Structures are given as C-alpha cells and as structure tokens.
FITORBA-310429 format. One record per residue (C-alpha): residue number from 0; residue in one letter; z, x, y. Coordinates in steps of 0.5 Angstrom, whole numbers. Layout:
<nodes>
(node NUM, 'a', (Z, X, Y))
...
</nodes>
This chain:
<nodes>
(node 0, 'x', (169, -139, -105))
(node 1, 'x', (172, -144, -100))
(node 2, 'x', (167, -150, -99))
(node 3, 'x', (168, -149, -91))
(node 4, 'x', (165, -141, -93))
(node 5, 'x', (160, -143, -96))
(node 6, 'x', (158, -149, -90))
(node 7, 'x', (159, -145, -85))
(node 8, 'x', (155, -139, -88))
(node 9, 'x', (150, -145, -90))
(node 10, 'x', (149, -146, -82))
(node 11, 'x', (149, -139, -80))
(node 12, 'x', (143, -138, -85))
(node 13, 'x', (139, -145, -83))
(node 14, 'x', (140, -143, -75))
(node 15, 'x', (137, -136, -77))
(node 16, 'x', (132, -139, -80))
(node 17, 'x', (130, -144, -75))
(node 18, 'x', (130, -138, -69))
(node 19, 'x', (126, -134, -73))
(node 20, 'x', (121, -139, -74))
(node 21, 'x', (121, -140, -66))
(node 22, 'x', (119, -133, -65))
(node 23, 'x', (114, -133, -71))
(node 24, 'x', (111, -138, -67))
(node 25, 'x', (111, -135, -60))
(node 26, 'x', (109, -128, -62))
(node 27, 'x', (104, -131, -65))
(node 28, 'x', (102, -136, -59))
(node 29, 'x', (102, -129, -56))
(node 30, 'x', (98, -125, -59))
(node 31, 'x', (93, -131, -60))
(node 32, 'x', (93, -131, -53))
(node 33, 'x', (92, -124, -52))
(node 34, 'x', (87, -124, -56))
(node 35, 'x', (83, -130, -52))
(node 36, 'x', (84, -126, -46))
(node 37, 'x', (81, -120, -49))
(node 38, 'x', (76, -123, -54))
(node 39, 'x', (73, -128, -49))
(node 40, 'x', (68, -127, -45))
(node 41, 'x', (69, -124, -38))
(node 42, 'x', (66, -128, -33))
(node 43, 'x', (67, -127, -25))
(node 44, 'x', (63, -131, -18))
(node 45, 'x', (63, -127, -14))
(node 46, 'x', (61, -128, -6))
(node 47, 'x', (59, -124, -2))
(node 48, 'x', (63, -119, -5))
(node 49, 'x', (69, -122, -6))
(node 50, 'x', (71, -126, -12))
(node 51, 'x', (72, -134, -12))
(node 52, 'x', (72, -136, -19))
(node 53, 'x', (74, -131, -25))
(node 54, 'x', (77, -133, -33))
(node 55, 'x', (84, -131, -35))
(node 56, 'x', (80, -126, -39))
(node 57, 'x', (77, -122, -32))
(node 58, 'x', (84, -122, -29))
(node 59, 'x', (87, -119, -36))
(node 60, 'x', (81, -115, -36))
(node 61, 'x', (83, -112, -28))
(node 62, 'x', (89, -113, -28))
(node 63, 'x', (90, -117, -22))
(node 64, 'x', (90, -124, -19))
(node 65, 'x', (85, -127, -16))
(node 66, 'x', (85, -126, -9))
(node 67, 'x', (86, -117, -11))
(node 68, 'x', (79, -118, -15))
(node 69, 'x', (74, -115, -11))
(node 70, 'x', (65, -113, -13))
(node 71, 'x', (69, -105, -10))
(node 72, 'x', (74, -106, -15))
(node 73, 'x', (70, -108, -21))
(node 74, 'x', (65, -103, -19))
(node 75, 'x', (70, -98, -20))
(node 76, 'x', (72, -100, -27))
(node 77, 'x', (65, -101, -30))
(node 78, 'x', (61, -96, -26))
(node 79, 'x', (62, -90, -32))
(node 80, 'x', (60, -96, -37))
(node 81, 'x', (54, -98, -34))
(node 82, 'x', (50, -94, -30))
(node 83, 'x', (46, -98, -27))
(node 84, 'x', (51, -102, -24))
(node 85, 'x', (51, -103, -16))
(node 86, 'x', (56, -101, -11))
(node 87, 'x', (54, -107, -6))
(node 88, 'x', (51, -112, -9))
(node 89, 'x', (47, -114, -3))
(node 90, 'x', (43, -108, -7))
(node 91, 'x', (41, -112, -12))
(node 92, 'x', (34, -117, -12))
(node 93, 'x', (35, -125, -13))
(node 94, 'x', (35, -127, -21))
(node 95, 'x', (38, -125, -28))
(node 96, 'x', (39, -116, -29))
(node 97, 'x', (41, -114, -35))
(node 98, 'x', (45, -107, -35))
(node 99, 'x', (46, -104, -41))
(node 100, 'x', (53, -99, -43))
(node 101, 'x', (51, -92, -43))
(node 102, 'x', (56, -89, -47))
(node 103, 'x', (53, -88, -55))
(node 104, 'x', (55, -94, -59))
(node 105, 'x', (57, -98, -53))
(node 106, 'x', (53, -105, -55))
(node 107, 'x', (56, -108, -48))
(node 108, 'x', (51, -112, -45))
(node 109, 'x', (53, -113, -37))
(node 110, 'x', (49, -120, -34))
(node 111, 'x', (48, -120, -27))
(node 112, 'x', (45, -126, -23))
(node 113, 'x', (44, -127, -16))
(node 114, 'x', (43, -133, -12))
(node 115, 'x', (44, -131, -4))
(node 116, 'x', (50, -130, -3))
(node 117, 'x', (54, -130, -10))
(node 118, 'x', (53, -126, -16))
(node 119, 'x', (56, -129, -22))
(node 120, 'x', (57, -123, -27))
(node 121, 'x', (59, -124, -35))
(node 122, 'x', (61, -119, -40))
(node 123, 'x', (61, -120, -47))
(node 124, 'x', (68, -120, -51))
(node 125, 'x', (68, -113, -54))
(node 126, 'x', (73, -109, -60))
(node 127, 'x', (79, -108, -58))
(node 128, 'x', (80, -99, -57))
(node 129, 'x', (85, -96, -61))
(node 130, 'x', (91, -92, -58))
(node 131, 'x', (88, -85, -61))
(node 132, 'x', (80, -88, -57))
(node 133, 'x', (84, -91, -52))
(node 134, 'x', (86, -83, -50))
(node 135, 'x', (79, -81, -51))
(node 136, 'x', (76, -85, -47))
(node 137, 'x', (81, -83, -42))
(node 138, 'x', (80, -76, -42))
(node 139, 'x', (72, -78, -43))
(node 140, 'x', (72, -82, -36))
(node 141, 'x', (77, -76, -33))
(node 142, 'x', (71, -71, -34))
(node 143, 'x', (65, -76, -32))
(node 144, 'x', (69, -77, -25))
(node 145, 'x', (70, -70, -25))
(node 146, 'x', (63, -69, -27))
(node 147, 'x', (60, -74, -21))
(node 148, 'x', (65, -71, -16))
(node 149, 'x', (61, -64, -17))
(node 150, 'x', (53, -67, -17))
(node 151, 'x', (56, -72, -12))
(node 152, 'x', (58, -67, -7))
(node 153, 'x', (52, -61, -9))
(node 154, 'x', (49, -59, -3))
(node 155, 'x', (42, -59, -6))
(node 156, 'x', (39, -66, -9))
(node 157, 'x', (40, -69, -15))
(node 158, 'x', (37, -75, -18))
(node 159, 'x', (36, -78, -24))
(node 160, 'x', (30, -83, -27))
(node 161, 'x', (30, -87, -33))
(node 162, 'x', (24, -88, -38))
(node 163, 'x', (20, -92, -33))
(node 164, 'x', (21, -87, -28))
(node 165, 'x', (26, -92, -24))
(node 166, 'x', (31, -88, -19))
(node 167, 'x', (38, -90, -24))
(node 168, 'x', (42, -85, -19))
(node 169, 'x', (42, -79, -13))
(node 170, 'x', (47, -76, -10))
(node 171, 'x', (49, -75, -3))
(node 172, 'x', (45, -69, -1))
(node 173, 'x', (39, -73, -4))
(node 174, 'x', (41, -80, -1))
(node 175, 'x', (41, -76, 7))
(node 176, 'x', (35, -73, 6))
(node 177, 'x', (32, -80, 4))
(node 178, 'x', (35, -83, 10))
(node 179, 'x', (31, -77, 14))
(node 180, 'x', (25, -78, 12))
(node 181, 'x', (19, -79, 17))
(node 182, 'x', (16, -86, 14))
(node 183, 'x', (10, -85, 18))
(node 184, 'x', (8, -78, 13))
(node 185, 'x', (9, -83, 7))
(node 186, 'x', (16, -81, 5))
(node 187, 'x', (19, -88, 1))
(node 188, 'x', (24, -89, -3))
(node 189, 'x', (21, -85, -8))
(node 190, 'x', (23, -78, -5))
(node 191, 'x', (19, -73, -7))
(node 192, 'x', (14, -78, -13))
(node 193, 'x', (8, -76, -8))
(node 194, 'x', (7, -69, -11))
(node 195, 'x', (11, -69, -18))
(node 196, 'x', (8, -75, -19))
(node 197, 'x', (8, -79, -27))
(node 198, 'x', (9, -71, -29))
(node 199, 'x', (12, -70, -35))
(node 200, 'x', (18, -66, -36))
(node 201, 'x', (19, -60, -35))
(node 202, 'x', (16, -60, -29))
(node 203, 'x', (17, -54, -23))
(node 204, 'x', (14, -55, -17))
(node 205, 'x', (14, -53, -9))
(node 206, 'x', (14, -59, -6))
(node 207, 'x', (13, -61, 3))
(node 208, 'x', (18, -66, 7))
(node 209, 'x', (17, -68, 14))
(node 210, 'x', (23, -70, 16))
(node 211, 'x', (25, -75, 23))
(node 212, 'x', (24, -75, 29))
(node 213, 'x', (23, -67, 30))
(node 214, 'x', (17, -67, 25))
(node 215, 'x', (19, -61, 21))
(node 216, 'x', (17, -59, 15))
(node 217, 'x', (23, -57, 10))
(node 218, 'x', (21, -54, 3))
(node 219, 'x', (24, -55, -4))
(node 220, 'x', (24, -52, -10))
(node 221, 'x', (24, -58, -15))
(node 222, 'x', (25, -59, -22))
(node 223, 'x', (24, -64, -28))
(node 224, 'x', (27, -64, -33))
(node 225, 'x', (27, -70, -40))
(node 226, 'x', (35, -70, -43))
(node 227, 'x', (37, -76, -48))
(node 228, 'x', (31, -80, -45))
(node 229, 'x', (32, -80, -38))
(node 230, 'x', (29, -74, -32))
(node 231, 'x', (34, -71, -29))
(node 232, 'x', (32, -68, -23))
(node 233, 'x', (34, -62, -18))
(node 234, 'x', (32, -60, -12))
(node 235, 'x', (34, -54, -7))
(node 236, 'x', (31, -52, 0))
(node 237, 'x', (27, -46, 0))
(node 238, 'x', (25, -46, 8))
(node 239, 'x', (28, -39, 8))
(node 240, 'x', (24, -37, 2))
(node 241, 'x', (18, -39, 5))
(node 242, 'x', (19, -36, 12))
(node 243, 'x', (19, -30, 9))
(node 244, 'x', (13, -31, 4))
(node 245, 'x', (9, -33, 10))
(node 246, 'x', (12, -27, 15))
(node 247, 'x', (10, -22, 9))
(node 248, 'x', (3, -25, 8))
(node 249, 'x', (1, -25, 16))
(node 250, 'x', (4, -18, 16))
(node 251, 'x', (0, -16, 10))
(node 252, 'x', (-7, -19, 14))
(node 253, 'x', (-4, -15, 21))
(node 254, 'x', (-4, -9, 16))
(node 255, 'x', (-10, -10, 12))
(node 256, 'x', (-14, -12, 18))
(node 257, 'x', (-12, -5, 21))
(node 258, 'x', (-14, -1, 15))
(node 259, 'x', (-21, -4, 14))
(node 260, 'x', (-22, 0, 22))
(node 261, 'x', (-19, 6, 19))
(node 262, 'x', (-25, 11, 17))
(node 263, 'x', (-21, 15, 13))
(node 264, 'x', (-20, 12, 6))
(node 265, 'x', (-14, 10, 4))
(node 266, 'x', (-11, 10, -3))
(node 267, 'x', (-3, 7, -5))
(node 268, 'x', (-1, 7, -11))
(node 269, 'x', (5, 4, -14))
(node 270, 'x', (11, 5, -17))
(node 271, 'x', (7, 4, -24))
(node 272, 'x', (2, 10, -22))
(node 273, 'x', (-3, 4, -21))
(node 274, 'x', (-8, 3, -15))
(node 275, 'x', (-5, -2, -11))
(node 276, 'x', (-9, -2, -4))
(node 277, 'x', (-15, 1, -2))
(node 278, 'x', (-20, 0, 4))
(node 279, 'x', (-27, 0, 5))
(node 280, 'x', (-28, 7, 8))
(node 281, 'x', (-25, 9, 1))
(node 282, 'x', (-31, 5, -2))
(node 283, 'x', (-35, 9, 3))
(node 284, 'x', (-33, 16, 3))
(node 285, 'x', (-32, 17, -5))
(node 286, 'x', (-37, 12, -7))
(node 287, 'x', (-33, 10, -13))
(node 288, 'x', (-35, 2, -13))
(node 289, 'x', (-31, -3, -10))
(node 290, 'x', (-31, -7, -18))
(node 291, 'x', (-27, -1, -21))
(node 292, 'x', (-22, 1, -15))
(node 293, 'x', (-21, -7, -15))
(node 294, 'x', (-19, -6, -24))
(node 295, 'x', (-13, -3, -21))
(node 296, 'x', (-14, 4, -24))
(node 297, 'x', (-8, 9, -26))
(node 298, 'x', (-8, 16, -21))
(node 299, 'x', (-11, 19, -28))
(node 300, 'x', (-17, 15, -28))
(node 301, 'x', (-18, 16, -21))
(node 302, 'x', (-19, 23, -20))
(node 303, 'x', (-23, 23, -27))
(node 304, 'x', (-28, 19, -23))
(node 305, 'x', (-28, 23, -17))
(node 306, 'x', (-29, 28, -22))
(node 307, 'x', (-34, 25, -25))
(node 308, 'x', (-37, 23, -19))
(node 309, 'x', (-37, 30, -15))
(node 310, 'x', (-33, 28, -10))
(node 311, 'x', (-28, 33, -11))
(node 312, 'x', (-28, 41, -12))
(node 313, 'x', (-30, 43, -20))
(node 314, 'x', (-24, 45, -23))
(node 315, 'x', (-23, 52, -25))
(node 316, 'x', (-21, 50, -32))
(node 317, 'x', (-22, 44, -35))
(node 318, 'x', (-17, 44, -41))
(node 319, 'x', (-11, 46, -35))
(node 320, 'x', (-14, 39, -31))
(node 321, 'x', (-9, 34, -32))
(node 322, 'x', (-3, 39, -31))
(node 323, 'x', (-6, 40, -24))
(node 324, 'x', (-7, 33, -23))
(node 325, 'x', (0, 32, -25))
(node 326, 'x', (2, 38, -20))
(node 327, 'x', (-2, 34, -15))
(node 328, 'x', (1, 28, -15))
(node 329, 'x', (9, 30, -15))
(node 330, 'x', (7, 35, -9))
(node 331, 'x', (4, 28, -5))
(node 332, 'x', (10, 24, -8))
(node 333, 'x', (14, 29, -5))
(node 334, 'x', (9, 30, 1))
(node 335, 'x', (7, 36, 0))
(node 336, 'x', (1, 36, -2))
(node 337, 'x', (-5, 36, 3))
(node 338, 'x', (-12, 41, 2))
(node 339, 'x', (-18, 41, 4))
(node 340, 'x', (-24, 40, -1))
(node 341, 'x', (-31, 43, 0))
(node 342, 'x', (-36, 39, -4))
(node 343, 'x', (-43, 41, -7))
(node 344, 'x', (-46, 36, -2))
(node 345, 'x', (-43, 41, 4))
(node 346, 'x', (-39, 36, 6))
(node 347, 'x', (-31, 37, 8))
(node 348, 'x', (-25, 32, 5))
(node 349, 'x', (-19, 33, 8))
(node 350, 'x', (-13, 31, 3))
(node 351, 'x', (-7, 29, 4))
(node 352, 'x', (-2, 26, 0))
(node 353, 'x', (4, 23, 2))
(node 354, 'x', (11, 19, 0))
(node 355, 'x', (12, 10, 0))
(node 356, 'x', (18, 7, -2))
(node 357, 'x', (20, 4, -8))
(node 358, 'x', (16, 11, -11))
(node 359, 'x', (10, 9, -9))
(node 360, 'x', (4, 15, -7))
(node 361, 'x', (-1, 15, -2))
(node 362, 'x', (-7, 19, 0))
(node 363, 'x', (-11, 19, 6))
(node 364, 'x', (-18, 22, 5))
(node 365, 'x', (-22, 24, 12))
(node 366, 'x', (-28, 27, 13))
(node 367, 'x', (-28, 32, 18))
(node 368, 'x', (-35, 35, 16))
(node 369, 'x', (-37, 34, 23))
(node 370, 'x', (-31, 37, 26))
(node 371, 'x', (-32, 43, 21))
(node 372, 'x', (-38, 44, 23))
(node 373, 'x', (-37, 44, 30))
(node 374, 'x', (-32, 50, 30))
(node 375, 'x', (-37, 53, 25))
(node 376, 'x', (-42, 53, 31))
(node 377, 'x', (-36, 54, 37))
(node 378, 'x', (-34, 62, 33))
(node 379, 'x', (-41, 63, 31))
(node 380, 'x', (-43, 62, 39))
(node 381, 'x', (-37, 65, 41))
(node 382, 'x', (-39, 71, 37))
(node 383, 'x', (-46, 71, 40))
(node 384, 'x', (-43, 71, 46))
(node 385, 'x', (-38, 77, 45))
(node 386, 'x', (-44, 80, 42))
(node 387, 'x', (-49, 79, 48))
(node 388, 'x', (-43, 82, 53))
(node 389, 'x', (-41, 88, 47))
(node 390, 'x', (-49, 90, 48))
(node 391, 'x', (-48, 90, 56))
(node 392, 'x', (-47, 98, 59))
(node 393, 'x', (-42, 95, 65))
(node 394, 'x', (-35, 94, 63))
(node 395, 'x', (-33, 86, 63))
(node 396, 'x', (-27, 82, 64))
(node 397, 'x', (-26, 75, 65))
(node 398, 'x', (-19, 72, 68))
(node 399, 'x', (-17, 65, 68))
(node 400, 'x', (-14, 61, 74))
(node 401, 'x', (-6, 63, 71))
(node 402, 'x', (-9, 71, 72))
(node 403, 'x', (-9, 72, 65))
(node 404, 'x', (-14, 76, 62))
(node 405, 'x', (-20, 71, 57))
(node 406, 'x', (-23, 75, 55))
(node 407, 'x', (-27, 82, 56))
(node 408, 'x', (-33, 86, 53))
(node 409, 'x', (-33, 93, 49))
(node 410, 'x', (-35, 97, 54))
(node 411, 'x', (-29, 96, 59))
(node 412, 'x', (-24, 97, 53))
(node 413, 'x', (-27, 104, 52))
(node 414, 'x', (-28, 105, 60))
(node 415, 'x', (-21, 103, 62))
(node 416, 'x', (-17, 106, 54))
(node 417, 'x', (-15, 101, 52))
(node 418, 'x', (-16, 95, 47))
(node 419, 'x', (-13, 87, 49))
(node 420, 'x', (-13, 85, 42))
(node 421, 'x', (-8, 90, 40))
(node 422, 'x', (-3, 86, 45))
(node 423, 'x', (1, 81, 42))
(node 424, 'x', (3, 79, 48))
(node 425, 'x', (-2, 75, 55))
(node 426, 'x', (-4, 80, 59))
(node 427, 'x', (-4, 79, 66))
(node 428, 'x', (-8, 81, 72))
(node 429, 'x', (-1, 85, 74))
(node 430, 'x', (-2, 89, 68))
(node 431, 'x', (-10, 90, 68))
(node 432, 'x', (-8, 92, 76))
(node 433, 'x', (-4, 97, 74))
(node 434, 'x', (-8, 100, 68))
(node 435, 'x', (-14, 100, 73))
(node 436, 'x', (-9, 104, 79))
(node 437, 'x', (-7, 109, 74))
(node 438, 'x', (-15, 111, 73))
(node 439, 'x', (-17, 111, 80))
(node 440, 'x', (-15, 114, 87))
(node 441, 'x', (-10, 109, 91))
(node 442, 'x', (-14, 104, 95))
(node 443, 'x', (-13, 96, 97))
(node 444, 'x', (-18, 94, 93))
(node 445, 'x', (-13, 92, 87))
(node 446, 'x', (-9, 87, 91))
(node 447, 'x', (-15, 84, 94))
(node 448, 'x', (-18, 83, 87))
(node 449, 'x', (-11, 81, 85))
(node 450, 'x', (-10, 76, 90))
(node 451, 'x', (-18, 73, 90))
(node 452, 'x', (-16, 72, 82))
(node 453, 'x', (-10, 67, 84))
(node 454, 'x', (-13, 64, 90))
(node 455, 'x', (-15, 57, 88))
(node 456, 'x', (-19, 55, 95))
(node 457, 'x', (-27, 56, 96))
(node 458, 'x', (-30, 63, 93))
(node 459, 'x', (-36, 68, 94))
(node 460, 'x', (-38, 73, 90))
(node 461, 'x', (-36, 81, 93))
(node 462, 'x', (-36, 87, 91))
(node 463, 'x', (-33, 94, 92))
(node 464, 'x', (-33, 102, 90))
(node 465, 'x', (-27, 106, 87))
(node 466, 'x', (-27, 113, 86))
(node 467, 'x', (-24, 114, 80))
(node 468, 'x', (-19, 119, 79))
(node 469, 'x', (-24, 124, 75))
(node 470, 'x', (-29, 125, 81))
(node 471, 'x', (-33, 119, 79))
(node 472, 'x', (-35, 112, 82))
(node 473, 'x', (-34, 105, 80))
(node 474, 'x', (-38, 99, 83))
(node 475, 'x', (-34, 93, 82))
(node 476, 'x', (-36, 86, 82))
(node 477, 'x', (-32, 80, 84))
(node 478, 'x', (-35, 73, 81))
(node 479, 'x', (-32, 66, 81))
(node 480, 'x', (-34, 63, 75))
(node 481, 'x', (-34, 56, 73))
(node 482, 'x', (-26, 52, 71))
(node 483, 'x', (-23, 57, 76))
(node 484, 'x', (-24, 64, 73))
(node 485, 'x', (-26, 70, 75))
(node 486, 'x', (-30, 75, 73))
(node 487, 'x', (-29, 82, 74))
(node 488, 'x', (-36, 87, 73))
(node 489, 'x', (-34, 94, 73))
(node 490, 'x', (-42, 99, 74))
(node 491, 'x', (-40, 106, 74))
(node 492, 'x', (-46, 109, 79))
(node 493, 'x', (-51, 114, 75))
(node 494, 'x', (-51, 119, 80))
(node 495, 'x', (-44, 120, 81))
(node 496, 'x', (-42, 121, 74))
(node 497, 'x', (-39, 127, 73))
(node 498, 'x', (-34, 126, 68))
(node 499, 'x', (-35, 123, 61))
(node 500, 'x', (-31, 116, 61))
(node 501, 'x', (-26, 120, 55))
(node 502, 'x', (-24, 123, 62))
(node 503, 'x', (-21, 117, 65))
(node 504, 'x', (-17, 114, 60))
(node 505, 'x', (-10, 115, 62))
(node 506, 'x', (-4, 113, 58))
(node 507, 'x', (-2, 106, 60))
(node 508, 'x', (5, 106, 62))
(node 509, 'x', (10, 99, 63))
</nodes>
C-alpha cells in the first residue's frame, strides 16, 4: 500500500474517532441534562396565581416558559394526580400543606406553603415512565376526564369525603346547592351533615334543606357508601315524591275521618285478601274486637269470626261453608253481592260487596233493623186499616188529588162489580165514573163528583142520592180528607133495596 494512502486512511480514522468522541460527550451531556431536569425536584413560586420563579425541571415538566406558567396550568396537569389540589390558591389557608398522590402505586408528595398571596410549590423527583406506561396513563387520564365530566355535570349533588370527614370533592350541583343554603337555618359548608353526621356508611336517609332567599324547604334522598377509605355520597331531589306523599296522607286522613263518621260498617280487603281498612262502625255492628281487626285478618278468618259471634246467618251445611264464602267473595269482586242477613238477635243487616281498584274488595254492613221494623209496622197498619174498611157495610173509595183511585174496600168492589187490584194500570176518576154511570140512571152528580175531586180550593162535605138501574137508591157522600184527597162513600138505603147487589153488576166497558 502506498504511504500516501496509509497517511490518508489514518487521518480519516483519527477524524472519525474525534467526531464520535465529541458526539458521545454531547449526547451524554444532553442525557445528563435531561435526567437532571427529570430527576430534579420541581419547584415553583406563585404570586397571586402567576409563576414568579421556577427551576428548569418545572419548565420542562410543564412544557412552557416562565411567563406562561400559571396556577391554572399547573392545576389542570396535576389535578388527576393530587385530588385535594385546590383550583384557586386563595382556597389555601396560611401554612404548609402536604398532598399525597391519589393513584395506587404513586408515591408522589406535593408540598404547598402559603404566605399571604405567595404560594411555594415543590414536587420531588419521580421515576421515568416507559412508553407503555405512558400510554396506559394517557388512557387512564382520558377515562378519568370522562368520569369527572359526567359526575361534575350530574343534575343532583355528589361529593366525597376522606376518612376524617373532610370534603375533598364535589360536583357543580352540590356547589350550587351549597351557595343557595339559608345560612340562618344552620347551613354551612358541611352540607347535609346536620342529619347525616358522622354515621358510618352505608347510610340512606331523607334530608330537608332550606334555601334562600325564599326560605323554601327541599327534600333530598341521600346515600353514603364507603369506597377505598373514602365516603362517596349522592343526594337526589325528591320534592315531587314528598308532595305526593303529603297529598296521599292528607287524603287518607280525610277519608279516615269521613269513614269514622259513617254509621255503615266498612271493611276493605286488599288484593291479597287481607283487611286493609275498617271504621269504628264495623266494630260496633260486628262486635269483633278492634285488636282482632288490627291484625289484618284475611277474608275467610273475618267471616269465620262473624259466624262464631253469631253475627251472620248460620250456614245450613257447614261442610260447604268454605265454598259458600268463596262464592260470596267472587260475587263481591264482580259487584254482584247484595244480601239481607236476619240474625238470631232480631237484627237485620244489609250486606253488599263492591270491587275496588287493584283487585281490592270492600264490604258494607248496614243495620236496617229500624227500617225493617218500620216497614213491617206500616204494612201491619195498612193491613189493619184495610180490614177495618172491609168490615164496613158501605162502599168506600179514596181518590188522590190527581184523581187516581188510591184504595177501596171489599163492599165497594162488590157493589160496582170490579176489583181494582186486578188492573196493572192506574184507575182514574174518569174510569170510575164510567162504571158508576153504567150501573145508574142518568144524573149530573157524577160530573160534580169528578170536578170536586180535581178541585184544589176550599171544599166541604156533601151528599146526593143516586138511582140505580135496578131500582135501588144509593146515598153518595163526598168528603175531603187530608192531603187534598177525596173519600167517596156509597150507602145503599135499606128501605129502597129491592134488588140484590149482584143484579147491579154490569159488564165494564172501555
């Protein structure tokens, strides 16, 4: 090899080695500087939220120069790591504060020292993350951002407390509610604590909050739950639920007061067949103890107890008693049950079953003993009156103010040859005059009697003699009676009787 080539090769090798050495030294310096920046403690001095001094590690960590470094920028990058980091330095109290990293495995410790408007921040060096760890951290941070946005914008209050009970996080709804709390009513920053207190989770309670300036009371359904040493709390507004419950309670109270005044016994059985509601009248009528009714007996037990107390008719066949009760319940559910019970004591009850919403059944028990007795007495009096009228020797007919035949006796029916009870239609004075005219000689007396019955002015009793076609004389007496009615009496004179009453009977026309 020529000498010139050897010299040239040597020079090239020497230059290459020198360049490699220089590059190695430069790279080493860069790495050391970078490592120094990364491994050094981050230190920043804030004055009213603006960075006044910082070390190089801080500028590298936050990727900006000193003029762009603010408390807000620092907060946005460190808030996920340090949950207790305040968004505003004014929220810090005077003195030194230590904030531990929230993530599992992160040993970072953030130190904040506040002196007036000045806040000094320091963060020790941390271990450099690998590319994979960085990617996972970014994914985790994205999920945290999404979760925080969701929780922060939730329409109901949410908050967290540490193991000491200190509030460490709250969403927008909580903050807005906190600002609206009436301070005069005891509202403080520890919202809901007056009721929830320091009770260990889980807790589920209703809490009333008074807001200003209107002083309205709002109800919340609150719940506390322990999660990893923290207390997670939620509060849902239930004003609509409370209003509905109050309205329902007032309605039930009004209904109960109304039922309490009823003289009719009321028993309402729910869809399960258990007694859900009864009133005092039911106790009085059935003689069932209130203690027994308060145990919510079922339908079969209720009717069994009635039978034992002889407060319902004794079944003819006790073997089919259960089936009879089942049929009774079914009929009541369809609204078809209505019976009258006549008891051994002489009392009479009217029992009716009515269906209610949600497959409930209501039974109404009414004491109609007095009504039945009055009806019986009235019917007895009518029968007695009719018997007395039938015993009279003269015919008697009573017409209403409208001219309708109300009643007559047996002699009247035999005298004129027809029975009003056989007619389904009302018999008027015109119908009666036709019968009278058919059996008597022509006279204007019938028109006068008809006008008298239909008149409404002052009236006096009067009489007239009527000649029958058979040659007999009948004394007809017209008398006004109570209520505007008119009584017409037909008395056949004995000295004129030449023809038996059967001979007067003629076929009724019309």
